[in-house]
Every structure is written in C-alpha cells, then in structure tokens.
C-alpha positions as CSV (number, residue, x, y, z in Angstrom):
1,M,26.5,-10.5,-27.2
2,T,30.4,-10.0,-26.9
3,K,32.3,-6.8,-25.7
4,K,33.7,-6.3,-29.4
5,S,30.0,-5.8,-30.8
6,M,29.4,-2.9,-27.9
7,K,30.2,0.9,-27.8
8,Q,30.1,3.7,-25.1
9,S,27.0,5.2,-25.3
10,K,28.2,8.3,-23.4
11,V,25.1,8.5,-21.4
12,R,25.4,7.6,-17.8
13,W,22.1,5.4,-17.2
14,I,22.8,3.3,-20.5
15,K,26.4,2.7,-20.5
16,E,27.4,0.3,-23.3
17,I,25.1,-0.2,-26.4
18,P,25.5,-2.4,-29.5
19,H,27.4,-0.9,-32.4
20,A,24.5,-0.6,-34.6
21,W,22.2,1.3,-32.1
22,D,22.0,5.0,-31.9
23,I,21.6,7.4,-28.9
24,V,18.4,9.8,-29.6
25,K,16.4,12.4,-27.6
26,I,12.7,11.1,-27.0
27,R,11.7,14.3,-28.9
28,E,13.4,13.1,-31.8
29,V,11.1,9.8,-32.3
30,A,8.2,11.2,-30.4
31,E,6.1,14.3,-29.5
32,K,4.0,15.8,-26.8
33,R,0.5,15.8,-27.4
34,Y,-1.4,18.6,-25.4
35,N,-4.9,18.8,-26.5
36,S,-6.6,20.5,-23.6
37,I,-10.4,20.1,-22.9
38,N,-12.0,22.8,-20.4
39,V,-13.6,21.4,-17.4
40,S,-17.0,22.8,-18.8
41,N,-17.1,20.6,-21.7
42,I,-16.5,17.6,-19.3
43,K,-19.4,17.9,-17.3
44,G,-22.6,16.1,-18.3
45,R,-21.0,12.7,-19.6
46,F,-18.8,9.9,-18.5
47,W,-15.3,9.6,-19.4
48,N,-12.4,7.1,-19.7
49,Y,-10.0,8.8,-17.0
50,Y,-6.4,8.3,-16.6
51,N,-5.6,9.6,-13.3
52,I,-2.5,9.1,-11.2
53,P,-3.7,7.6,-8.1
54,H,-5.9,5.0,-10.3
55,V,-3.0,4.2,-12.8
56,Q,-0.5,3.4,-9.9
57,K,-3.1,1.0,-8.6
58,N,-4.4,-0.5,-11.6
59,N,-2.3,0.8,-14.4
60,D,-5.4,1.6,-16.7
61,Y,-8.1,4.3,-16.7
62,Q,-11.3,4.5,-14.6
63,V,-14.7,5.5,-15.8
64,E,-15.5,8.9,-14.0
65,N,-18.6,11.1,-14.1
66,G,-17.6,14.3,-15.6
67,N,-19.6,16.1,-12.7
68,N,-16.9,14.9,-10.3
69,I,-14.2,16.3,-12.3
70,E,-13.1,19.9,-11.4
71,S,-10.2,20.9,-13.6
72,N,-9.1,21.0,-17.2
73,K,-7.8,17.7,-18.7
74,Y,-5.8,16.4,-21.9
75,L,-8.1,14.9,-24.6
76,L,-6.4,11.6,-25.7
77,Q,-6.5,9.8,-29.0
78,G,-5.6,6.3,-27.7
79,D,-2.1,5.8,-29.1
80,E,-0.3,7.8,-26.3
81,I,2.2,6.8,-23.5
82,L,1.4,8.7,-20.5
83,V,4.5,9.5,-18.3
84,S,3.8,11.3,-14.9
85,K,5.8,14.6,-14.3
86,L,4.5,14.4,-10.5
87,N,6.9,12.5,-8.1
88,P,8.8,11.0,-11.1
89,R,10.5,8.4,-8.7
90,K,7.5,6.4,-8.5
91,G,7.8,5.6,-12.4
92,T,4.1,6.1,-13.1
93,V,3.9,5.3,-16.8
94,V,1.0,3.9,-18.8
95,K,0.2,2.9,-22.3
96,V,-3.5,4.4,-23.4
97,T,-5.7,1.3,-24.2
98,S,-8.9,3.0,-24.5
99,Q,-9.6,4.5,-28.2
100,E,-12.8,6.0,-27.4
101,K,-13.4,9.7,-28.2
102,N,-14.3,10.1,-24.4
103,T,-10.9,9.5,-23.0
104,I,-8.8,12.1,-21.1
105,C,-6.1,12.2,-18.4
106,S,-4.8,14.4,-15.7
107,T,-2.5,17.4,-16.8
108,E,-0.2,15.8,-14.5
109,F,0.9,13.4,-17.3
110,V,3.0,14.2,-20.1
111,P,1.1,12.6,-23.2
112,I,3.6,11.3,-25.4
113,A,2.8,10.2,-29.3
114,I,5.1,8.4,-31.1
115,N,6.2,8.7,-34.7
116,K,9.6,7.0,-35.4
117,I,9.9,4.5,-32.6
118,E,7.7,1.1,-31.5
119,R,5.3,2.4,-28.8
120,D,5.6,-0.8,-26.7
121,Y,9.6,-0.5,-26.7
122,L,9.3,3.1,-25.6
123,Y,6.9,2.1,-23.1
124,Y,9.1,-0.7,-21.6
125,L,12.1,1.8,-21.7
126,L,10.2,4.6,-20.0
127,S,8.6,2.3,-17.3
128,N,12.1,1.1,-16.1
129,Q,13.0,2.1,-12.5
130,I,16.4,3.2,-13.7
131,V,14.9,5.7,-15.8
132,A,12.4,6.9,-13.1
133,D,15.7,7.5,-11.0
134,E,17.0,9.5,-13.8
135,F,13.9,11.5,-14.1
136,N,13.9,12.0,-10.2
137,S,17.4,13.4,-10.4
138,M,15.9,16.4,-12.8
139,V,13.2,17.5,-10.6
140,Q,12.7,21.0,-10.3
141,S,9.5,21.9,-8.3
142,V,10.0,20.6,-4.9
143,T,7.6,20.3,-1.9
144,K,7.4,18.3,1.2
145,S,5.1,15.7,-0.8
146,H,5.3,16.8,-4.3
147,Q,8.1,16.9,-6.9
148,R,7.8,17.6,-10.6
149,I,10.1,17.2,-13.6
150,N,9.8,19.7,-16.5
151,P,8.1,17.9,-19.4
152,N,11.0,19.4,-21.6
153,E,13.4,17.4,-19.4
154,I,11.5,14.3,-20.4
155,M,11.5,15.2,-24.1
156,N,15.1,15.8,-24.4
157,F,16.0,12.7,-22.4
158,N,18.3,10.4,-24.1
159,I,17.5,6.9,-25.3
160,P,19.0,3.9,-27.0
161,L,17.5,3.2,-30.5
162,P,18.0,0.0,-32.2
163,S,16.6,-0.9,-35.6
164,K,12.7,-1.0,-36.0
165,Q,13.1,-5.0,-36.5
166,Q,15.2,-5.2,-33.3
167,Q,12.6,-3.1,-31.4
168,I,9.9,-5.5,-32.3
169,F,11.9,-8.6,-31.3
170,I,12.5,-6.8,-27.8
171,Q,9.0,-5.7,-27.2
172,K,7.8,-9.5,-28.2
173,F,10.6,-10.9,-25.9
174,L,9.7,-8.8,-22.9
175,D,6.0,-9.4,-23.4
176,K,6.6,-13.2,-23.1
177,K,9.0,-12.8,-20.2
178,T,7.5,-10.3,-18.0
179,S,4.0,-11.9,-18.5
180,E,5.8,-15.3,-17.1
181,I,7.0,-13.1,-14.1
182,D,3.8,-11.4,-13.5
183,A,2.1,-14.7,-13.3
184,L,4.7,-15.9,-10.8
185,I,4.1,-12.9,-8.9
186,A,0.4,-13.1,-9.1
187,D,0.5,-16.8,-7.7
188,K,2.7,-15.7,-4.7
189,E,0.4,-12.7,-3.9
190,K,-2.5,-15.0,-4.0
191,L,-0.8,-17.3,-1.4
192,I,-0.3,-14.3,0.9
193,E,-3.9,-13.6,0.6
194,L,-4.8,-17.2,1.4
195,L,-2.5,-17.3,4.2
196,E,-4.0,-14.1,5.7
197,E,-7.4,-15.4,5.3
198,K,-6.3,-18.5,7.1
199,R,-4.7,-16.7,10.0
200,Q,-7.9,-14.7,10.6
201,A,-10.0,-17.8,10.3
202,V,-8.0,-19.7,12.8
203,I,-7.8,-16.8,15.2
204,T,-11.6,-16.1,15.0
205,E,-12.2,-20.1,15.4
206,S,-10.0,-19.8,18.7
207,V,-11.6,-16.6,20.3
208,T,-15.1,-17.8,19.5
209,K,-15.0,-21.7,19.9
210,G,-11.6,-22.4,22.0
211,L,-9.2,-24.7,21.2
212,D,-10.7,-27.8,22.7
213,P,-12.8,-29.7,20.1
214,D,-14.5,-31.7,22.7
215,V,-15.5,-28.9,25.2
216,P,-19.4,-28.8,25.8
217,M,-21.0,-25.8,24.0
218,K,-23.9,-23.3,24.8
219,D,-25.7,-20.8,22.7
220,S,-23.9,-17.3,23.2
221,G,-27.2,-15.3,22.9
222,V,-25.5,-13.6,20.1
223,A,-26.8,-14.6,16.5
224,W,-23.6,-13.7,14.6
225,I,-21.4,-15.2,17.2
226,G,-23.1,-18.8,17.5
227,D,-22.3,-21.5,20.0
228,I,-19.5,-20.7,22.4
229,P,-17.8,-23.1,25.1
230,E,-20.1,-23.6,28.2
231,H,-17.7,-21.8,30.6
232,W,-17.2,-18.7,28.6
233,E,-18.9,-15.3,28.6
234,T,-20.0,-12.8,26.2
235,K,-19.0,-9.4,27.3
236,K,-19.4,-5.8,26.1
237,L,-16.2,-3.9,26.1
238,K,-17.5,-1.4,28.9
239,H,-17.9,-4.2,31.1
240,I,-14.1,-5.3,31.2
241,Y,-12.5,-2.1,31.6
242,K,-11.5,-0.2,34.8
243,N,-14.4,1.2,36.7
244,D,-12.2,4.3,37.8
245,G,-13.8,7.1,35.6
246,N,-10.8,6.8,33.1
247,G,-11.4,3.2,32.0
248,I,-12.2,4.5,28.4
249,K,-10.8,8.1,27.3
250,I,-10.9,10.0,24.0
251,G,-7.8,11.9,23.2
252,P,-7.6,15.7,23.8
253,F,-9.6,18.0,21.6
254,G,-7.7,19.9,18.9
255,S,-7.8,22.9,21.0
256,S,-6.2,21.1,24.0
257,L,-3.3,20.0,22.0
258,K,-2.2,22.2,19.2
259,L,0.9,22.0,16.7
260,D,1.9,25.1,18.7
261,D,2.3,23.1,21.7
262,M,4.6,20.5,19.8
263,S,8.5,20.4,20.2
264,D,11.6,18.0,19.5
265,S,12.0,17.0,23.0
266,G,10.1,16.5,26.2
267,V,7.1,14.0,26.8
268,K,6.0,12.0,24.1
269,V,2.7,12.3,22.0
270,Y,1.6,9.2,20.5
271,G,-0.5,8.8,17.3
272,Q,-2.0,6.8,14.5
273,E,1.5,6.0,13.2
274,N,2.3,4.0,16.2
275,L,-0.6,1.9,15.5
276,I,-0.3,1.2,12.1
277,K,3.5,0.5,12.3
278,Q,2.8,-1.6,15.6
279,N,5.9,0.4,16.8
280,F,6.1,2.5,19.8
281,H,9.5,3.7,19.3
282,I,8.6,5.9,16.3
283,G,7.1,9.4,16.4
284,Q,8.9,12.8,16.9
285,K,6.2,14.6,18.6
286,Y,6.7,15.8,22.1
287,I,5.4,18.4,24.5
288,S,7.0,20.0,27.8
289,E,6.5,18.8,31.3
290,K,4.0,21.7,32.0
291,K,1.8,20.9,29.0
292,F,2.1,17.0,30.2
293,H,0.7,18.0,33.5
294,Q,-2.3,19.8,32.0
295,L,-3.0,16.7,29.8
296,A,-2.5,14.3,32.8
297,S,-5.7,12.3,32.2
298,Y,-4.7,11.5,28.5
299,K,-1.3,9.7,29.9
300,V,-0.9,6.3,28.4
301,S,0.6,3.4,30.1
302,P,1.9,0.1,29.4
303,G,-1.2,-2.4,29.2
304,D,-3.7,0.4,27.9
305,V,-5.1,-0.6,24.5
306,L,-5.3,2.2,22.2
307,F,-7.6,2.5,19.4
308,S,-7.4,4.7,16.0
309,M,-10.5,6.8,15.9
310,M,-10.1,7.4,12.1
311,G,-11.3,4.5,9.7
312,T,-12.3,1.1,11.1
313,I,-11.6,-0.3,14.5
314,G,-9.2,-2.8,13.2
315,K,-6.2,-0.5,14.3
316,C,-5.6,-1.2,17.9
317,E,-2.5,-1.9,20.1
318,V,-1.3,-2.6,23.7
319,V,1.0,-0.1,25.0
320,P,4.2,-2.1,25.6
321,E,6.4,-2.2,28.7
322,Y,9.1,-0.4,26.5
323,A,7.1,2.5,25.8
324,E,8.4,6.0,27.5
325,V,5.9,8.2,29.2
326,G,3.5,9.7,27.0
327,V,0.0,11.2,25.8
328,M,-2.3,10.3,23.1
329,D,-3.2,12.6,20.5
330,S,-6.9,13.6,19.2
331,H,-6.9,10.9,16.9
332,L,-6.7,7.9,19.6
333,L,-8.9,6.6,22.2
334,K,-7.6,4.7,25.2
335,V,-9.1,1.7,27.1
336,S,-7.6,0.8,30.3
337,P,-8.7,-3.1,30.8
338,D,-9.5,-4.6,34.3
339,E,-6.6,-7.0,34.3
340,R,-8.4,-9.3,36.7
341,V,-11.0,-9.9,33.9
342,V,-8.9,-9.8,30.7
343,V,-5.4,-10.1,29.6
344,P,-4.7,-6.6,27.6
345,E,-3.3,-8.3,24.5
346,Y,-6.2,-10.4,24.2
347,I,-8.2,-7.4,23.2
348,P,-6.5,-6.8,20.0
349,L,-6.3,-10.4,19.2
350,V,-10.3,-10.3,19.4
351,I,-10.6,-6.7,17.6
352,R,-7.7,-6.5,15.5
353,D,-7.0,-9.9,14.3
354,S,-10.2,-12.0,14.1
355,M,-13.5,-11.2,12.1
356,L,-15.6,-10.1,15.0
357,S,-14.9,-6.3,14.6
358,K,-15.4,-6.4,10.8
359,I,-19.0,-8.1,11.6
360,Q,-19.6,-5.6,14.3
361,M,-18.7,-2.6,12.4
362,E,-21.0,-3.8,9.2
363,L,-23.7,-3.9,12.1
364,F,-22.9,-0.5,13.4
365,S,-22.9,1.1,10.1
366,K,-26.1,-0.5,8.7
367,G,-24.7,-0.4,5.3
368,S,-23.2,3.2,5.1
369,I,-19.6,4.1,4.9
370,M,-18.1,5.1,8.4
371,A,-15.4,7.7,8.5
372,G,-14.4,6.8,11.9
373,I,-15.4,5.3,15.3
374,N,-16.4,6.9,18.7
375,S,-16.4,5.8,22.3
376,T,-20.1,4.7,22.2
377,I,-19.0,2.1,19.2
378,V,-15.8,0.8,21.5
379,K,-17.9,0.6,24.8
380,N,-20.5,-1.8,22.9
381,L,-18.2,-4.1,21.2
382,V,-18.8,-7.6,22.2
383,I,-15.9,-9.8,23.0
384,V,-16.2,-13.7,24.0
385,T,-14.3,-13.7,27.0
386,P,-12.6,-17.2,28.2
387,P,-11.3,-17.6,31.9
388,Y,-8.0,-15.4,32.3
389,K,-5.6,-18.5,32.3
390,E,-7.3,-19.6,29.0
391,Q,-6.9,-16.5,27.4
392,E,-3.2,-16.7,28.2
393,Y,-3.2,-20.2,26.8
394,I,-4.9,-19.0,23.7
395,L,-2.7,-16.0,23.1
396,N,0.5,-18.2,23.5
397,R,-0.7,-20.8,21.1
398,I,-1.8,-18.1,18.5
399,N,1.6,-16.3,18.9
400,K,3.2,-19.6,18.0
401,F,1.0,-19.8,15.1
402,N,1.5,-16.2,13.7
403,I,5.1,-16.7,14.2
404,E,4.9,-19.6,11.5
405,I,2.4,-17.8,9.4
406,S,4.5,-14.5,9.2
407,S,7.6,-16.6,8.5
408,I,6.0,-17.9,5.3
409,V,4.6,-14.6,4.3
410,S,8.0,-12.9,4.8
411,D,9.8,-15.4,2.5
412,T,6.9,-15.0,0.0
413,R,7.1,-11.4,0.0
414,N,11.0,-11.4,-0.3
415,A,10.6,-13.9,-3.3
416,I,8.1,-11.3,-4.9
417,E,10.5,-8.6,-4.6
418,K,13.5,-10.5,-6.0
419,L,11.2,-11.3,-9.0
420,K,10.2,-7.6,-9.3
421,E,13.8,-6.8,-9.4
422,Y,14.7,-9.6,-12.0
423,R,11.8,-8.1,-14.0
424,Q,13.3,-4.5,-13.9
425,S,16.6,-6.0,-14.7
426,L,15.6,-8.1,-17.6
427,I,13.7,-5.1,-19.2
428,Y,16.7,-2.8,-18.5
429,E,19.1,-5.6,-20.2
430,A,17.0,-5.8,-23.1
431,V,16.1,-2.4,-23.7
432,T,19.9,-1.2,-23.7
433,G,21.1,-4.1,-25.7
434,K,23.2,-5.7,-22.9
435,I,21.4,-9.1,-23.9
436,D,20.6,-10.1,-27.4
437,V,17.2,-11.5,-27.1
438,Q,17.1,-13.3,-30.5
439,E,20.2,-15.5,-29.1
440,M,18.9,-15.7,-25.7
441,E,15.4,-17.2,-26.9
442,K,17.3,-19.7,-29.2
443,E,19.6,-20.7,-26.3
444,I,16.2,-21.4,-24.3
445,E,14.6,-23.2,-27.2
446,Q,17.9,-25.2,-27.3
447,E,17.7,-26.1,-23.7
448,V,14.2,-27.1,-24.1
449,S,14.6,-29.3,-26.9
450,S,17.6,-31.2,-25.2
451,S,15.8,-31.8,-22.0
C-alpha cells in the first residue's frame, strides 16, 4: 500500500490509516452488556465461568461449582468480547465461546457486544499489546498490585474501522497467520519441555547410578531408588549435616522477626525470593546490628543450604561465597552440611534438580496436597552419596551439561519471544491498514507458485 493511499488518523496509537477507513469510538460500533446475576442465584449449579486468572492462563472459561462462587457476576449470551478493566497492561481479552445459558464472567471484565463491527476484527484489535499499553495509560484506580481502567474509557477508545469486507479479509488473514505462528511457538515450547525432561533424567541417572556404566552395582535397600554403585551409600539428610546442634535450623518465628524490625539498611534478611530467583544479591529487607545479635542463631553462611518451607522441597540453594552477612526469614530452613561427607552443591543437585525429591514428596504426602515442608521432612530426605571426590566429578560434568542445555533453552526462549513480537506486530499492521492483506496474500501465492 503506497503512501498516497494513506491519511493521518490523528490518533496517537494508530498513526496513518487507508483513505477509505474511518476512525470511530468503540461505543459507536459496540455496547457494554451488563446483565448482573446475584450470587444467591449462582449457588447450587455448575457454570461456565470466565475469570481473569483462568483466562490469562488458558484463554477460555473453566467449569466451576456455583457453591464456590462468593460474589455477583455478569450473565453472558455467548457473543461477547470480554476486556479486563483490572491491570490493563496485561491485555487480558477473550472471545466468549460458550453459548450455553449457564455462562458467567467476573465483574472485573467489561462484556462488549458488537453491532456494527465484525467480532473477530475487534477481538484482534483489542488483544494487541499496543492497545493494552494505551489502556494502561488511562488507569484511574491504582494500588500497589491493582490498577483499573474506567469502562467508559474503553468504550470511548478510538479505533480504525475499514469496510465490513475488509474486516473479514483481515480476520481471515490473521486467523491463518496467527495459527501458523502459534504452531511454531507450540513446537518450540514443546522442545523446551523435552529439554527440561532430558536434563532431569540425566541428573537423576547421574546421582543414583553414577557416570561409569561398567561400575559394579548393589541393591540400595530403597525400593524407589533401586540399584546403586557398589561403593556408594544411601543416607538420610540428618546424617550428613553438622552435628553441632545447629546442623538444621528453622527460620525465626514471626513474633521474633516482625515487619517493624525491618529497615532499608543494616544486616540483610534472606527470603524465598533469593531461592526462586537463584540470586542472593536481590532483596531489600534489613535489620539492625542489635536485632542481628538477637537472631545470631539464624545467621546464614556460605556453604549453608537453604530450603523454602512454602510449597515443595524443590526450592533449595547453597548460600554462595559472595553473599553478604545475613539471617533467614521465617519461611526458610537452613541445613549446614558436614563438608567432610558431602559437597554442599551436591545437595541441591539431588533435591532440586533430580526426580528424587518429587518421589519422596509423593511418599510423604500419601496422595494429599502439602502446603509446605517442615524439619522432619527435610531430616528424612534420602540422598544417594558417592565418595566426596566423585561428588565433585559428577557436579563438574553436570555443570557442563547444564550449560549446554541452558544455552539451547535460552536460544529457544528468545526465538519464542521474537515470534510473539512478530505476531503482535503483524496484528497491529493488519488492523490499522499498514499492510494490505489481500495484496500480501497474492504476493505469497505468487512466490509459492514460482518456487
């Protein structure tokens, strides 16, 4: 499409549009559809329920027992587009696909019913990140974690409007192209999943069978471990940490370390975020020197292994040499390994990176859901322990293997991000007329036929 066929839209996010297109407000081509249903009428039956967390994860509704719903909702007819007014920067937009009478949505959505515009065209337009950024610039209700846009701002939002025929061309073009891009993304996400499975399988094999395929084996005495190298041992964690009374330590009770004790400087307080991010530089919680002396027994030192007590035992890290002096908070548990018996870094390799912790957690939980762990669970974790030098050798080999796998995973994630950016760019270019989708399709067909 040439410059001569374009005109200024006078709308910041749209810029130029084709001469034949118009600029309209959403309320001119669609309407809000608020059909509230009282929570008392929701009880006692199942619903197709559009809620923000599920839509963000699955782009669809979930089937929910009405007895679990605690507030009024909007009743849907099945032809709406739902736009979240909560945290608009996230661009949570979904087409309603359920046309059953028992379909509802959260009141954090603005249900939009179309009347003078193609629904799929409007959906593509509203689900674009540039539009999400524009909505985000209009937020009025702001808290630390929640921002909201006034629904009237959404309905008064200026959008480009081509002819109905052009809208249909655009949506069909985007249906095809986004499906192709989504398939490529799905393939790459599957590759990452397979690489992570391979990583875990290789590590599990290494920490239970060793790296020498010809080494004599023996029965470990633990059914779910099976055979292990003849010169290895199985030990519970309580037999490989320091026997000085502080070998294992739970973080201070909440009453011993309150928010009022925290400041912006002093002695650092380590928490779950350090384990989750695998980074001991981050964190802005500190206590005074006086408070530190009171909590001296909760001090963490390089070589200590910290466990998160929230969730599963997969989150554990060795305190690195660079970590500044500090204490752990109430959500952490500290193990100080006997370094004559075990290399500290070997513990996370077994607990965090292999399948052994998952198997043991399933045995501990006996099928129930566990909210967290405790010192008894950690003490009784079984670790297969080779001789010290062999632990170092295994760690060295696995570190090299991890670098190779991580490099491939990183490159694949970067490729996914580029595909997502291309997808967003393609949608924006199409719904604002920057590309002529009919001409583009013809060019592609000509390239295919001539190749």
